[in-house]
C-alpha positions as CSV (number, residue, x, y, z in Angstrom):
1,X,30.4,15.4,19.4
2,X,30.3,19.5,19.7
3,X,26.7,21.1,21.4
4,X,25.3,24.3,20.9
5,X,23.1,23.6,24.3
6,X,24.6,25.9,26.6
7,X,24.7,28.8,24.4
8,X,21.5,28.6,23.5
9,X,20.5,29.0,27.0
10,X,22.2,32.5,26.8
11,X,20.4,33.5,23.3
12,X,17.0,33.1,25.6
13,X,15.1,31.8,22.6
14,X,13.5,29.2,24.7
15,X,13.5,27.3,27.8
16,X,13.0,23.7,28.9
17,X,11.5,21.2,31.2
18,X,9.8,20.7,34.9
19,X,11.8,18.0,36.8
20,X,11.5,17.1,40.6
21,X,14.3,16.0,43.0
22,X,11.9,12.5,43.9
23,X,11.5,9.1,42.9
24,X,8.9,10.6,40.8
25,X,10.4,12.7,38.6
26,X,8.0,14.3,36.4
27,X,4.4,14.8,38.5
28,X,3.0,18.0,36.3
29,X,3.8,19.6,32.7
30,X,3.1,22.6,30.8
31,X,0.8,23.1,28.1
32,X,2.1,25.6,26.4
33,X,-0.8,26.1,24.0
34,X,-3.3,26.8,26.4
35,X,-0.7,28.2,28.8
36,X,-2.2,25.1,31.5
37,X,-0.8,22.9,33.9
38,X,-1.6,19.1,33.2
39,X,-0.7,16.2,35.3
40,X,1.3,13.3,33.8
41,X,-0.7,10.9,33.1
42,X,-2.9,13.7,31.0
43,X,0.1,14.3,29.3
44,X,0.2,11.0,28.5
45,X,-3.3,10.9,27.8
46,X,-2.2,13.7,24.9
47,X,0.2,11.8,23.9
48,X,-1.1,8.7,22.8
49,X,-1.7,9.5,19.2
50,X,1.6,11.0,18.7
51,X,4.0,9.6,16.1
52,X,7.2,11.5,17.3
53,X,7.8,12.5,20.9
54,X,11.3,14.5,21.3
55,X,12.4,15.0,25.0
56,X,14.9,17.6,24.9
57,X,17.4,17.6,27.5
58,X,21.1,19.4,28.9
59,X,23.3,16.4,28.3
60,X,25.2,17.3,31.8
61,X,21.9,17.6,33.9
62,X,20.8,14.0,35.4
63,X,17.0,15.9,36.6
64,X,16.5,16.0,32.8
65,X,17.5,12.4,32.5
66,X,15.7,11.4,34.7
67,X,12.8,13.5,33.9
68,X,13.5,11.4,30.0
69,X,12.8,7.9,32.3
70,X,9.5,8.8,33.8
71,X,7.9,9.8,30.9
72,X,9.2,6.6,28.9
73,X,8.0,4.5,32.1
74,X,4.5,6.2,32.0
75,X,4.3,5.5,28.3
76,X,5.7,2.1,28.8
77,X,3.1,1.7,31.7
78,X,-0.2,3.1,29.6
79,X,0.4,0.1,26.8
80,X,1.9,2.5,24.3
81,X,4.1,0.6,21.9
82,X,7.0,2.2,21.2
83,X,10.9,2.7,20.4
84,X,13.2,5.3,22.0
85,X,15.6,7.1,19.9
86,X,18.5,8.2,21.0
87,X,21.3,11.0,20.1
88,X,23.9,9.5,21.9
89,X,25.0,7.2,19.3
90,X,25.1,6.4,15.7
91,X,23.0,4.2,13.6
92,X,26.2,2.4,12.8
93,X,26.2,1.1,16.4
94,X,22.7,-0.1,16.3
95,X,24.1,-4.3,16.2
96,X,25.4,-3.2,19.2
97,X,22.8,-1.8,20.8
98,X,20.7,-4.6,20.0
99,X,23.6,-6.9,21.5
100,X,22.9,-5.2,24.8
101,X,19.0,-5.1,24.9
102,X,19.3,-8.7,24.2
103,X,21.6,-9.7,26.7
104,X,24.4,-11.0,23.9
105,X,26.8,-7.9,25.1
106,X,27.8,-7.3,29.1
107,X,26.9,-3.9,30.3
108,X,30.2,-3.5,30.6
109,X,31.0,-3.6,27.1
110,X,28.1,-1.6,25.8
111,X,29.3,1.1,28.0
112,X,32.5,1.6,26.2
113,X,30.7,1.5,23.1
114,X,29.0,4.3,24.3
115,X,31.5,5.8,25.8
116,X,33.6,6.3,23.0
117,X,31.1,7.7,20.6
118,X,29.2,10.2,22.8
119,X,32.1,12.4,25.5
120,X,28.8,12.7,28.3
121,X,28.9,10.4,31.6
122,X,27.5,6.9,31.0
123,X,26.0,7.2,34.6
124,X,23.5,9.8,33.4
125,X,22.1,7.6,30.9
126,X,22.3,4.1,32.0
127,X,19.4,3.4,33.8
128,X,17.7,4.8,30.6
129,X,19.0,2.1,28.8
130,X,18.6,-1.2,31.1
131,X,14.9,0.0,31.6
132,X,14.6,-0.4,27.7
133,X,16.9,-3.9,28.4
134,X,14.0,-4.8,31.2
135,X,10.7,-3.5,29.3
136,X,12.4,-5.0,26.0
137,X,12.1,-1.4,24.5
138,X,13.8,-1.2,21.0
139,X,16.6,1.3,21.1
140,X,17.5,3.1,18.0
141,X,20.8,5.0,17.1
142,X,19.7,8.2,15.5
143,X,23.1,9.9,15.1
144,X,25.6,9.8,12.0
145,X,29.3,8.5,12.4
146,X,31.5,11.4,14.4
147,X,34.3,11.8,11.7
148,X,31.5,12.9,9.6
149,X,30.4,15.8,11.6
150,X,33.7,16.7,12.4
151,X,34.5,17.2,9.0
152,X,31.3,18.9,8.3
153,X,31.7,21.3,11.3
154,X,35.5,21.9,10.3
155,X,35.4,21.8,6.5
156,X,31.6,21.9,5.2
157,X,29.4,20.0,3.5
158,X,31.6,20.1,0.5
159,X,34.3,18.2,2.2
160,X,32.4,14.9,2.1
161,X,33.8,12.0,-0.2
162,X,30.4,10.1,-2.3
163,X,31.3,7.2,0.6
164,X,30.2,9.6,3.5
165,X,27.4,11.2,1.7
166,X,26.4,7.9,0.3
167,X,24.4,7.0,3.7
168,X,23.4,10.7,4.7
169,X,19.7,12.0,3.6
170,X,19.9,14.3,0.5
171,X,19.5,18.3,0.2
172,X,21.4,19.3,3.1
173,X,21.6,22.6,3.5
174,X,21.7,26.1,5.9
175,X,18.8,27.6,6.3
176,X,18.7,31.3,6.1
177,X,15.2,33.0,7.7
178,X,14.2,35.5,10.0
179,X,12.8,33.0,12.4
180,X,15.5,33.6,15.1
181,X,17.2,30.0,14.3
182,X,20.3,31.6,12.8
183,X,20.9,34.4,15.8
184,X,20.9,31.0,17.9
185,X,23.5,29.6,15.5
186,X,26.0,32.6,15.5
187,X,25.8,33.2,19.5
188,X,26.2,30.0,19.9
189,X,29.6,29.7,17.2
190,X,30.8,32.7,18.6
191,X,30.6,31.9,22.5
192,X,32.8,28.8,21.6
193,X,35.5,31.0,20.4
194,X,35.0,30.1,16.7
195,X,35.6,32.8,14.0
196,X,32.7,34.0,11.8
197,X,33.9,32.3,8.8
198,X,33.0,29.0,10.4
199,X,29.4,30.1,10.6
200,X,28.1,28.1,7.6
201,X,30.5,25.3,8.5
202,X,28.6,25.0,11.9
203,X,25.2,25.8,10.4
204,X,26.0,23.0,8.1
205,X,26.4,20.5,10.8
206,X,23.5,21.2,12.5
207,X,21.4,20.7,9.6
208,X,23.1,17.5,9.1
209,X,22.2,16.3,13.1
210,X,18.7,17.1,12.4
211,X,18.2,16.0,8.8
212,X,19.9,12.8,9.2
213,X,18.2,11.7,13.1
214,X,14.7,12.8,11.5
215,X,15.0,10.4,8.9
216,X,16.3,7.5,10.9
217,X,13.2,8.0,12.8
218,X,10.9,8.1,10.1
219,X,13.0,4.9,9.0
220,X,11.9,3.6,12.7
221,X,8.1,4.8,12.4
222,X,7.8,3.1,8.8
223,X,8.5,-0.5,10.4
224,X,4.8,-0.4,11.7
225,X,1.2,1.1,12.0
226,X,1.7,0.9,15.8
227,X,5.0,1.8,16.4
228,X,5.5,5.2,17.9
229,X,9.3,6.6,18.8
230,X,10.5,8.6,21.9
231,X,13.3,10.7,20.9
232,X,15.8,11.8,23.2
233,X,18.5,14.5,22.1
234,X,19.4,18.2,22.9
235,X,17.7,20.9,23.1
236,X,18.8,22.4,20.3
237,X,18.1,19.4,18.0
238,X,14.6,18.4,20.2
239,X,12.7,22.2,19.6
240,X,10.6,22.9,16.5
241,X,13.4,24.2,14.6
242,X,15.4,20.9,15.1
243,X,14.2,17.1,14.4
244,X,10.9,18.5,13.8
245,X,11.1,20.4,11.5
246,X,12.7,17.8,8.9
247,X,9.7,15.5,10.3
248,X,7.1,18.2,9.3
249,X,8.7,18.7,5.7
250,X,9.2,15.1,4.7
251,X,6.7,12.5,6.1
252,X,3.0,12.9,7.6
253,X,3.8,11.9,11.4
254,X,2.8,14.2,14.1
255,X,5.2,15.0,16.6
256,X,5.0,16.7,20.3
257,X,7.8,18.2,21.9
258,X,8.4,18.6,25.5
259,X,11.5,20.7,26.5
260,X,12.6,21.4,29.7
261,X,12.1,24.9,31.7
262,X,14.7,27.3,33.0
263,X,13.8,30.9,32.7
264,X,10.9,32.6,32.4
265,X,7.6,30.3,31.0
266,X,6.0,32.9,29.0
267,X,8.9,33.2,26.5
268,X,8.6,29.7,25.4
269,X,5.8,29.7,21.9
270,X,4.2,26.8,20.7
271,X,6.9,27.6,17.5
272,X,9.3,26.4,19.8
273,X,8.0,23.4,22.2
274,X,4.3,21.9,23.3
275,X,5.0,20.9,26.5
276,X,7.7,22.0,29.6
277,X,8.3,20.3,32.8
278,X,8.6,22.2,35.8
279,X,9.0,21.5,39.3
């Protein structure tokens, strides 16, 4: 699936997380609201009452995935019940995900399912999947079929058939405002060599990904009052103008955003993220 994350770095709209190169991948976090450094234990304590925890990544950065796993382990150790929502597989792959988690499917077979949809290395993600399997944590595919996202990216939402739109959330459109989000999208598109005329389609595709993943996450949260969800996605979907925007507009669920840190921490505001993780 096409990802604008690398270009997003160049826009300097936000930075992301702390990741240590040790076994304990996360030791401290930076709380954006009051610019305070806190321990991992304190971070987990502050997340206990949160419905949706979004942990952003740059897909090809192994340390980001180590940090995600460290946060998942800490939440699990604290006795918090949660599912893991993933951008890396679509909702249609849920039967294959469940079969792997239950042991009905061999790891090699599930790896093929993963690699057929997601272009980034299985080795970056496998430890997260195996931890979920061993600890009996639900994993939920949040994304949409690859063919649908590709069609929207090249031809726009109007190109979708009734059958294709039937399973998608309603009222998807590209929001134009002064928040800087449009500058990010335009910069990402142009840096990938696309013509300006493709901008609206690209914007619609981003809106579709964000809203579809938010709706799938909300469906998961509605299944139980004691259930939380930890969402693993690219930084461009995890920041507050991505998936969280649609959580806020369509539900009362409480969410918090954790991003990886790259650059000057002072450039991050509470309108972008709640926490950063750093070395």
